[in-house]
C-alpha positions in Angstrom: -3.5 -36.7 -35.8 -5.0 -33.2 -35.9 -8.6 -32.7 -36.8 -9.4 -30.3 -39.6 -12.8 -29.5 -38.0 -14.2 -26.3 -36.8 -12.7 -24.6 -33.7 -14.9 -25.5 -30.7 -13.5 -23.1 -28.1 -15.1 -19.7 -28.1 -13.2 -16.4 -27.5 -15.2 -15.9 -24.2 -13.9 -19.3 -22.9 -10.4 -18.5 -24.0 -10.6 -15.1 -22.2 -12.0 -16.7 -19.0 -9.2 -19.3 -19.0 -6.6 -16.6 -19.5 -7.9 -14.4 -16.7 -8.0 -17.5 -14.4 -4.4 -18.3 -15.2 -3.5 -14.7 -14.4 -5.4 -14.7 -11.1 -3.7 -17.9 -10.1 -0.2 -16.4 -10.8 -1.1 -13.3 -8.8 -2.3 -15.3 -5.9 0.8 -17.4 -5.9 3.0 -14.3 -6.0 1.1 -12.9 -3.0 1.6 -16.2 -1.1 5.3 -16.2 -1.9 5.6 -12.5 -0.7 3.8 -13.4 2.6 6.2 -16.3 3.1 9.2 -14.2 2.4 8.1 -11.3 4.7 8.7 -13.1 8.0 12.0 -14.4 6.8 13.1 -10.9 6.0 12.1 -9.4 9.3 13.9 -12.1 11.3 17.2 -11.3 9.6 17.2 -7.8 11.1 16.7 -7.7 14.9 14.9 -4.6 16.1 17.0 -4.0 19.2 20.7 -4.6 18.6 23.3 -4.4 21.3 26.4 -2.2 21.1 29.4 -4.6 21.1 31.5 -2.3 23.4 29.1 -1.5 26.1 26.5 -4.3 25.8 23.7 -1.7 25.9 21.0 -1.1 23.4 22.4 0.6 20.2 19.1 2.4 19.7 18.6 5.8 21.3 16.1 6.0 24.2 13.8 8.6 22.9 11.1 9.8 25.3 12.2 7.4 28.1 13.2 9.0 31.4 16.6 8.0 32.9 16.4 5.6 35.8 17.7 6.8 39.1 19.3 4.6 41.8 17.3 4.8 45.1 18.9 3.6 48.3 16.5 2.6 51.0 17.4 2.8 54.7 16.7 -0.3 56.7 14.4 0.4 59.7 16.7 -1.7 61.9 19.7 0.6 61.5 
């Protein structure tokens, strides 16, 4: 049974409640985005291996090539 009385909620209260609902939705969206971000990054490994050579598929930029050094034993 609905009352036919005067409206008791002010516009200020309605506005506050509306802003609160909006802030809660924004906060939940941010939480969901943070939860989704780690899952997205684990799907793409940063350093993938070339299936043919087994070496890194990424180019080695700025890294010097390693040289093989043979050491002579002092016994020989």
